[in-house]
NURO-695641 format. One line per 4 residues: number of its first residue (from 1); for each residue x, y, z of C-alpha. Coordinates in steps of 0.25 Angstrom, whole numbers, always signed. Example, Ala and Ser with C-alpha at 12.3 -4.5 7.8 and 13.67 -1.06 7.14 Angstrom:
<pts>
1) +49 -18 +31 | +55 -4 +29
</pts>
This chain:
<pts>
1) -76 +76 +23 | -62 +69 +23 | -59 +55 +22 | -54 +44 +12
5) -55 +50 -2 | -48 +37 -8 | -37 +26 -4 | -29 +16 -12
9) -25 +0 -8 | -13 -7 -11 | -11 -23 -10 | +1 -30 -15
13) +0 -40 -27 | +6 -50 -20 | -2 -59 -9 | +6 -71 -1
17) -4 -84 +2 | -2 -86 +16 | -3 -100 +16 | +12 -99 +7
21) +18 -95 +20 | +14 -106 +28 | +17 -115 +14 | +32 -110 +17
25) +34 -107 +32 | +23 -118 +38 | +18 -107 +46 | +11 -93 +45
29) +2 -92 +33 | -12 -94 +31 | -23 -91 +23 | -24 -79 +13
33) -14 -71 +6 | -7 -59 +11 | -2 -46 +2 | +12 -47 +0
37) +19 -34 -5 | +28 -35 -15 | +44 -35 -12 | +45 -20 -22
41) +34 -14 -12 | +32 -10 +2 | +24 +0 +10 | +28 +11 +2
45) +26 +6 -12 | +13 -1 -7 | +8 +13 -1 | +12 +19 -14
49) +3 +8 -21 | -8 +11 -12 | -7 +27 -13 | -9 +25 -28
53) -20 +18 -28 | -28 +28 -18 | -22 +40 -27 | -25 +31 -41
57) -39 +32 -36 | -42 +45 -33 | -31 +54 -40 | -30 +62 -28
61) -17 +68 -24 | -15 +67 -8 | -5 +77 +1 | +0 +67 +11
65) +3 +53 +13 | +2 +46 +26 | +10 +33 +24 | +8 +21 +33
69) +15 +8 +36 | +20 -2 +46 | +31 -5 +37 | +39 +7 +29
73) +46 +6 +19 | +55 +17 +24 | +58 +21 +41 | +63 +35 +43
77) +59 +38 +29 | +46 +43 +24 | +37 +31 +15 | +27 +42 +12
81) +36 +49 +3 | +37 +40 -5 | +23 +37 -7 | +21 +50 -10
85) +31 +51 -21 | +26 +37 -28 | +13 +44 -29 | +20 +56 -35
89) +13 +67 -24 | +17 +80 -24 | +27 +84 -14 | +18 +92 -5
93) +13 +77 -1 | +15 +75 +14 | +20 +61 +14 | +20 +54 +28
97) +23 +40 +33 | +15 +35 +46 | +22 +21 +46 | +26 +11 +61
101) +15 +3 +62 | +0 -3 +56 | -6 +10 +64 | +0 +20 +55
105) -11 +17 +45 | -20 +25 +55 | -9 +35 +56 | -10 +38 +41
109) -23 +37 +40 | -29 +47 +48 | -18 +56 +45 | -21 +57 +30
113) -35 +57 +35 | -32 +70 +44 | -24 +77 +34 | -29 +87 +26
117) -31 +87 +11 | -29 +73 +4 | -20 +63 +12 | -18 +49 +9
121) -14 +37 +20 | -7 +26 +14 | -4 +14 +22 | +4 +1 +18
125) +10 -10 +24 | +19 -22 +20 | +17 -32 +31 | +28 -42 +35
129) +30 -53 +47 | +39 -65 +50 | +35 -77 +43 | +25 -87 +45
133) +19 -73 +55 | +4 -69 +56 | +10 -56 +51 | +17 -61 +38
137) +5 -69 +34 | -7 -59 +39 | +1 -46 +34 | -3 -39 +21
141) +4 -29 +12 | -4 -16 +6 | -7 -4 +7 | -17 +7 +7
145) -20 +22 +4 | -32 +32 +9 | -32 +45 +3 | -40 +55 +13
149) -44 +70 +8 | -58 +79 +8 | -70 +80 +1 | -64 +90 -7
153) -51 +81 -12 | -59 +69 -15 | -72 +63 -12 | -71 +57 +1
157) -75 +40 +1 | -73 +37 +15 | -73 +48 +27 | -71 +45 +43
161) -83 +45 +54 | -74 +41 +66 | -60 +38 +69 | -54 +32 +83
165) -41 +28 +87 | -36 +20 +100 | -21 +17 +101 | -17 +6 +110
169) +1 +5 +114 | +2 -10 +115 | +10 -21 +107 | +1 -28 +96
173) +13 -28 +84 | +28 -22 +85 | +40 -23 +77 | +54 -16 +78
177) +60 -7 +67 | +66 -17 +58 | +59 -29 +61 | +53 -37 +49
181) +40 -42 +57 | +31 -36 +69 | +27 -43 +82 | +13 -46 +88
185) +10 -46 +102 | +2 -58 +107 | -13 -55 +98 | -22 -56 +109
189) -16 -45 +116 | -18 -36 +103 | -32 -39 +99 | -37 -36 +114
193) -29 -22 +113 | -34 -18 +99 | -49 -23 +100 | -49 -12 +111
197) -44 -2 +106 | -52 -4 +93 | -65 -3 +100 | -62 +9 +105
201) -58 +16 +91 | -69 +10 +84 | -79 +14 +95 | -73 +29 +93
205) -73 +29 +79 | -87 +24 +77 | -91 +34 +89 | -85 +43 +80
209) -91 +41 +68 | -106 +40 +74 | -106 +24 +70 | -108 +12 +77
213) -104 -1 +72 | -116 -5 +65 | -116 +7 +56 | -102 +2 +51
217) -102 -5 +38 | -87 -10 +35 | -77 -13 +47 | -61 -10 +44
221) -53 -18 +55 | -37 -19 +51 | -26 -21 +59 | -13 -31 +61
225) -20 -38 +76 | -29 -48 +69 | -35 -52 +80 | -37 -39 +85
229) -43 -36 +70 | -51 -49 +70 | -57 -47 +84 | -60 -32 +80
233) -66 -36 +68 | -79 -44 +77 | -86 -29 +78 | -87 -29 +62
237) -94 -41 +58 | -96 -42 +43 | -92 -27 +41 | -78 -31 +41
241) -70 -27 +30 | -60 -40 +27 | -48 -36 +33 | -39 -43 +20
245) -31 -51 +27 | -32 -63 +23 | -32 -58 +9 | -17 -48 +10
249) -15 -47 +24 | -16 -38 +35 | -9 -25 +28 | -6 -19 +42
253) -4 -3 +40 | -12 -1 +26 | -25 -13 +31 | -33 -4 +37
257) -33 +7 +25 | -33 -6 +16 | -46 -12 +20 | -52 +2 +22
261) -49 +3 +6 | -55 -11 +3 | -66 -8 +10 | -69 +6 +4
265) -66 -3 -9 | -79 -7 -8 | -87 +3 +3 | -101 +10 -3
269) -104 +24 -1 | -109 +26 +17 | -101 +15 +22 | -94 +17 +36
273) -82 +8 +40 | -76 +6 +51 | -59 +4 +51 | -52 -1 +62
277) -38 -2 +62 | -31 -10 +74 | -16 -6 +75 | -9 -1 +89
281) -22 +2 +93 | -37 +5 +86 | -42 +15 +74 | -54 +15 +70
285) -62 +23 +58 | -76 +24 +54 | -76 +28 +38 | -89 +31 +29
289) -88 +31 +16 | -93 +40 +6 | -102 +41 -6 | -89 +43 -14
293) -83 +29 -10 | -93 +23 -21 | -87 +31 -33 | -72 +28 -26
297) -64 +17 -36 | -51 +12 -29 | -39 +13 -39 | -38 -5 -34
301) -47 -12 -24 | -39 -19 -13 | -48 -30 -17 | -45 -30 -31
305) -27 -29 -26 | -29 -41 -19 | -37 -48 -29 | -26 -44 -39
309) -15 -49 -31 | -6 -61 -32 | -2 -72 -22 | +10 -76 -32
313) +20 -73 -19 | +27 -86 -13 | +29 -84 +2 | +44 -85 +2
317) +43 -73 -9 | +35 -66 +2 | +48 -68 +11 | +58 -62 +3
321) +50 -48 -1 | +47 -47 +14 | +64 -49 +16 | +63 -62 +24
325) +69 -71 +15 | +82 -66 +8 | +83 -71 -5 | +94 -70 -14
329) +92 -59 -25 | +95 -58 -38 | +111 -56 -42 | +109 -42 -48
333) +117 -30 -39 | +107 -27 -28 | +101 -12 -31 | +107 -1 -25
337) +100 +9 -16 | +93 +21 -23 | +97 +35 -21 | +91 +46 -14
341) +92 +58 -23 | +91 +51 -35 | +78 +46 -30 | +75 +58 -25
345) +76 +66 -38 | +67 +56 -46 | +56 +55 -36 | +47 +57 -47
349) +51 +47 -55 | +55 +34 -45 | +44 +37 -35 | +32 +44 -44
353) +35 +35 -57 | +36 +50 -64 | +40 +50 -78 | +41 +62 -87
357) +34 +65 -101 | +39 +74 -112 | +30 +86 -115 | +30 +86 -129
361) +31 +71 -134 | +23 +65 -121 | +35 +54 -119 | +34 +49 -105
365) +48 +46 -100 | +51 +36 -89 | +60 +39 -79 | +57 +54 -83
369) +67 +61 -92 | +71 +77 -95 | +72 +72 -113 | +60 +66 -119
373) +64 +54 -127 | +54 +57 -138 | +56 +72 -142 | +69 +75 -134
377) +62 +85 -126 | +70 +92 -114 | +65 +94 -100 | +50 +95 -106
381) +42 +83 -97 | +32 +82 -86 | +31 +71 -75 | +22 +61 -77
385) +19 +50 -66 | +18 +36 -72 | +17 +29 -60 | +2 +27 -63
389) +1 +23 -78 | -1 +10 -82 | +8 +3 -93 | +12 -9 -101
393) +25 -20 -100 | +31 -17 -115 | +42 -29 -110 | +48 -34 -99
397) +59 -45 -92 | +59 -54 -82 | +73 -52 -73 | +79 -62 -65
401) +90 -54 -62 | +87 -40 -58 | +85 -37 -42 | +73 -39 -36
405) +67 -44 -23 | +58 -52 -32 | +65 -58 -45 | +63 -58 -56
409) +61 -43 -60 | +50 -40 -69 | +54 -27 -78 | +45 -21 -88
413) +47 -10 -99 | +32 -2 -97 | +25 +7 -106 | +16 +15 -98
417) +2 +21 -104 | +2 +33 -110 | +19 +33 -113 | +31 +29 -104
421) +42 +17 -105 | +47 +12 -93 | +56 -1 -87 | +49 -7 -73
425) +49 -17 -63 | +36 -26 -64 | +31 -31 -50 | +21 -36 -45
429) +20 -46 -58 | +23 -61 -61 | +35 -58 -70 | +30 -72 -79
433) +17 -64 -81 | +22 -50 -86 | +18 -47 -101 | +22 -36 -112
437) +9 -28 -113 | +5 -31 -97 | +1 -16 -90 | +8 -13 -78
441) +7 -1 -69 | +17 +5 -59 | +18 +2 -44 | +27 +9 -34
445) +39 +0 -28 | +51 -4 -20 | +61 -7 -31 | +70 -10 -21
449) +78 -6 -7 | +93 -4 -7 | +100 -1 +6 | +87 +3 +13
453) +82 +11 +2 | +69 +7 -6 | +69 +11 -22 | +55 +12 -26
457) +48 +14 -38 | +38 +10 -50 | +37 -5 -54 | +27 -11 -64
461) +16 -21 -59 | +5 -26 -67 | -7 -17 -70 | -19 -20 -60
465) -33 -22 -67
</pts>
């Protein structure tokens, strides 16, 4: 039996209170909050964090990665390879993108489901829109990862009983290459098109699963067309799973797997879940949880990440992070672009955060060294991955002059549990609340972008409880 053997999610730390949009612009906004990726995050870094969460919960190494996003960090370059490198997966791992539209999530899920061996689908999206638009206030940034495998690989926690899809070529939303915001056709037209396609997909999926709507325990309806989603939700009644739009917004490509993960966080064995996705057609899948779901413990639930978010961000800062407001930067020189050859040579360190441990003394070196600082042994090291090791702040400084898209920069010296000291940049933290002795964990981020090259590396953030 093949099915879902694990999952992980990532909801960024920051929230934007929608009322702040109205306060500044006099329009837009609304009630509730939307999740906001930090200035040093993009769809690749969020995908890494969701995938890390899935691997932390299972301890399993996938053989392939299918990465889906409508807002890739790179075009004409595979983004999934950075995820593979950051996870420290072997070279044999096949990593591929499925990008361009929200429906690419279905391609990643079905591709991972149908691939032999352990495979992972990662969906990530950073939703934006013109100021005061519905996309701006209603969007949300997040990522989710689903691990697929057979019973021989790990206990299957949910299996597909029936799957169906309907495709329609019509203008709903569209964005030309290089544009920062999508254009949307009149909503009543989209609603009519989607409901016809969705009802067809649901009918065939439930027939393939040999169940009726009355046998469904939970219904997930995802999609960027809010009117069509509301219209279709009538079939669910009180079985409808909260779409989280009032709390974190609609995460586009990531919404379907994110809502599925939210449902699995609370699912009991034997539950039947209908998942529907509206994007350039309709996709419907009937899943059933197995007894193994009772023993599955996610690294972090969706609810816990929502609860631990901060709504301290203001609207002007949000506009700056999204590139709509060009502020004067600190007066330090702009950073130089990273070089491809040195980045390739140091892939273990730069992407996987792998140091070296002296086999004789056990001393850990960050970055990795050939000569030990304790005893002077030469070329007698073993690689040690430090990305998942917690650490403690030994000292710190707050720098208002260093280059940053969101000054000030918090620089910390941290001591890792079990050995190893490193100077890192801190993120997702209020500079006034940093203290010596605080516990931190590492997170994969984008340091800066120069000449079209994203400089990815690891930062420290407060350790999640």
